[in-house]
C-alpha positions in Angstrom: 114.3 131.4 55.4 116.1 128.2 56.5 114.8 128.4 60.1 111.3 127.4 59.0 112.2 124.1 57.3 114.4 123.2 60.3 111.6 123.9 62.7 109.2 121.9 60.5 111.5 119.0 60.2 112.2 118.9 63.9 108.5 119.0 64.7 107.8 116.1 62.2 110.7 114.1 63.7 109.3 114.6 67.2 105.8 113.6 66.1 107.1 110.4 64.5 109.3 109.6 67.5 106.7 110.0 70.2 104.5 107.0 69.2 107.5 104.8 69.2 108.6 106.1 72.6 105.1 105.5 74.0 105.1 101.9 72.6 108.4 101.2 74.3 107.0 102.3 77.6 103.9 100.1 77.5 102.9 97.4 80.1 103.8 99.5 83.1 107.4 98.7 83.1 109.0 99.9 79.9 110.9 96.6 79.4 109.3 93.8 77.5 111.7 91.3 79.2 110.1 92.1 82.6 106.6 91.9 84.0 105.1 94.3 86.6 102.8 92.5 89.1 100.8 94.2 91.9 100.3 92.6 95.3 99.9 93.6 99.0 102.9 94.4 101.1 101.3 94.3 104.6 99.4 91.0 104.8 101.4 88.2 106.6 100.9 84.8 104.9 99.5 86.4 101.7 101.6 89.3 100.6 104.3 90.7 102.9 107.3 92.8 102.2 110.1 91.7 104.5 112.9 93.9 105.9 115.3 92.8 103.2 112.9 94.0 100.5 111.8 90.5 99.4 108.2 89.4 99.3 106.5 86.3 100.8 103.1 84.9 101.0 100.5 82.7 99.2 99.4 85.5 96.8 103.1 86.1 96.0 103.7 82.5 95.2 100.6 82.4 93.0 101.8 85.5 91.2 105.3 83.9 90.7 103.8 80.7 89.4 101.6 82.4 86.9 104.5 84.7 85.7 106.7 81.6 85.2 103.9 80.0 83.1 103.8 83.2 81.0 107.5 83.0 80.4 108.9 85.3 83.1 111.3 83.9 85.7 111.3 85.3 89.2 114.2 87.7 88.5 112.1 89.2 85.6 109.3 90.3 88.0 109.0 93.9 89.1 106.7 94.1 92.1 104.4 97.1 92.7 102.4 97.7 95.9 98.6 97.5 95.2 96.6 99.0 98.1 92.9 98.2 97.9 91.7 101.7 96.8 94.2 101.9 94.0 93.9 98.4 92.3 91.5 99.3 89.5 93.5 102.4 88.7 96.8 100.6 88.5 95.3 98.1 86.1 93.4 100.6 83.9 96.5 102.8 83.6 98.7 99.9 82.6 101.0 100.3 85.6 100.7 96.6 86.3 100.1 93.5 84.1 98.0 91.9 86.7 97.3 92.0 90.5 97.3 89.1 92.9 96.4 90.8 96.2 93.4 89.4 98.1 91.3 90.8 95.3 87.6 89.7 95.7 85.7 89.2 92.5 82.6 91.4 92.5 80.1 92.6 89.8 81.0 96.2 90.5 84.7 95.6 89.9 84.1 93.5 86.8 82.7 96.6 85.2 86.2 98.1 85.4 88.6 95.2 85.2 88.6 91.5 84.3 89.4 88.6 86.6 91.1 85.2 86.2 90.3 82.6 88.7 89.1 82.4 91.4 92.2 80.8 93.1 91.0 81.0 96.7 87.8 81.1 98.7 87.5 82.7 102.1 85.0 84.7 104.1 84.9 88.0 106.0 85.5 87.8 109.8 86.6 89.9 112.8 89.9 90.2 114.6 89.8 91.5 118.2 92.2 91.8 121.1 92.9 88.5 122.9 91.2 89.6 126.1 87.9 90.6 124.4 84.8 88.7 125.4 81.8 90.8 124.1 82.4 90.8 120.4 81.1 87.5 119.0 80.1 88.5 115.4 79.2 91.4 113.2 75.9 92.1 114.9 77.6 92.5 118.3 79.5 95.5 116.9 76.3 97.6 116.7 76.6 98.1 120.5 78.8 101.3 120.2 81.8 99.4 119.0 84.4 100.9 116.7 85.4 98.8 113.7 88.3 99.3 111.4 88.7 98.3 107.7 90.4 99.5 104.6 88.8 102.1 102.3 87.9 100.7 98.9 87.7 97.1 100.2 84.8 94.7 99.9 84.7 94.1 103.7 84.3 97.8 104.3 81.5 98.1 101.8 79.7 95.1 103.2 79.7 96.7 106.7 78.2 99.9 105.3 75.5 98.0 103.4 74.6 95.3 106.0 75.5 96.8 109.4 74.9 100.6 109.0 74.8 101.1 112.8 78.4 100.0 113.2 80.9 102.8 113.8 83.2 102.1 110.8 86.6 103.7 110.5 88.4 103.3 107.2 92.2 103.5 106.9 94.5 103.1 103.9 96.1 99.9 105.0 95.4 97.0 107.3 98.7 97.8 109.2 97.2 101.1 110.3 94.0 99.2 111.4 96.1 96.7 113.3 98.0 99.5 115.1 94.6 101.1 116.1 93.3 97.7 117.4 96.5 97.1 119.4 96.3 100.6 121.0 92.6 100.4 121.7 91.5 103.1 119.3 89.2 100.6 117.7 87.5 97.5 119.1 87.8 95.2 116.1 89.3 94.9 112.6 87.4 93.3 109.7 88.6 91.7 106.5 88.8 88.2 105.2 89.6 85.3 107.6 92.8 84.2 105.9 94.2 87.8 106.3 93.2 88.0 109.9 94.7 84.6 110.6 98.0 85.8 109.3 98.0 88.8 111.6 97.0 86.6 114.6 99.8 84.2 113.9 102.3 87.1 113.6 101.5 88.3 117.1 100.7 85.2 119.2 98.6 85.9 122.3 97.8 89.5 121.1 94.8 89.0 118.9 92.1 86.4 118.1 89.4 85.8 115.5 85.9 86.3 116.9 82.8 84.5 115.6 82.3 82.7 112.3 82.8 84.2 108.7 79.8 86.1 107.5 80.4 86.1 103.7 82.0 84.2 100.9 84.9 85.9 99.1 86.3 84.6 95.8 89.9 85.9 95.2 90.7 86.5 91.6 93.6 87.9 89.6 92.8 91.3 88.3 93.8 92.3 84.8 92.9 94.8 82.1 89.3 94.6 80.9 88.9 92.9 77.5 92.3 91.1 77.6 90.8 87.7 77.0 94.1 86.2 75.8 95.9 87.0 79.0 92.9 85.9 81.1 92.9 82.5 79.4 96.6 82.1 79.9 96.4 83.0 83.6 93.4 80.6 84.1 95.4 77.8 82.4 98.4 78.5 84.8 96.1 78.4 87.8 94.6 75.1 86.7 98.1 73.7 86.3 99.2 75.0 89.7 96.2 73.3 91.3 96.5 70.0 89.5 100.3 69.7 90.0 100.1 70.0 93.8 102.0 73.4 93.8 98.9 75.2 95.0 98.5 72.9 98.0 102.2 73.2 98.8 102.1 77.0 98.6 99.0 77.2 100.8 100.4 75.0 103.5 103.8 76.8 103.5 102.3 80.2 103.9 98.9 79.8 105.7 99.4 76.5 107.5 101.3 78.2 110.4 98.2 80.4 110.9 96.2 77.3 111.8 94.0 77.3 108.7 93.1 73.9 107.3 94.1 73.5 103.6 90.9 73.8 101.5 90.1 72.3 98.2 91.2 74.8 95.5 88.2 76.4 93.7 87.3 75.6 90.1 88.5 78.3 87.7 85.7 80.2 86.1 86.1 80.0 82.3 83.0 82.0 81.4 
């Protein structure tokens, strides 16, 4: 019965071909000459997708610099949006090689992914409408104020843990929070100061930062857990970016217009 051998041969051929196909599709992009990098698309000064489809911001420049040091020119980068709630999943599933997207290094996240860096230090703060006078810090939000942040973010979790009386509303993106703040649906938006400064600079006279930062956030580059070789290469790239002056130039170009003084770049954690 010739149909049996044919079926068997076809099955064997498929079984042999599948591992090769899976190998060719690794790394999230399926093309070894390209690299897939995750970042934010809605954060002015850090990671913003412009109307023409291009990306700009400090995080974007850091991601490009690192990619170049890894051997990928800018035209070999495939960008992927990395919203806060999806970052660990994108890394664990191999959909991105690494993420540079206001990604705070925390012990909880280090259980799921590894981090290179840090490459920037900032702190959590509040954005309010320009005419607001009664919100002066996180504690003042407990007086029946509605606060917006992004689900899955470190700032949202800190509010839950440290200010449980605050009426926290969580959206998927900061753009939605910003719209809610502008319309009066919420009284304040909370995330890291560098992000808020970008929003304030984008809409002069509409918003302002209220009070002083009430945390320290260490932004790192997220990558697959256990990939020590890639982590070491990214750390070396960050150290070169800082020592060469490229880090300072990128910061001043992207965040200088928001009125933030250029800080000293943080030391990379090699442990």
